[in-house]
C-alpha positions as CSV (number, residue, x, y, z in Angstrom):
1,M,-44.4,-11.1,-71.9
2,T,-42.1,-14.0,-72.6
3,E,-39.4,-15.3,-70.3
4,A,-36.7,-14.2,-72.6
5,A,-38.0,-10.6,-72.6
6,Y,-38.3,-10.6,-68.8
7,L,-34.7,-11.9,-68.5
8,A,-33.4,-9.4,-71.0
9,R,-35.1,-6.6,-69.2
10,F,-33.8,-7.7,-65.8
11,R,-30.3,-8.2,-67.2
12,R,-30.4,-4.8,-68.9
13,R,-31.4,-3.2,-65.6
14,T,-28.7,-5.0,-63.7
15,I,-26.0,-3.8,-66.2
16,E,-27.3,-0.3,-66.0
17,A,-27.2,-0.4,-62.2
18,W,-23.6,-1.7,-62.3
19,A,-22.5,1.0,-64.8
20,K,-24.0,3.6,-62.5
21,R,-22.5,2.1,-59.5
22,C,-19.0,1.9,-61.0
C-alpha cells in the first residue's frame, strides 16, 4: 500500500465520519 492510498483511505474515513456526525 502506498502512502497516497493510506492517506486517501484515512481522509475518506474522516469525511464519512464527519458526514455521519453532522
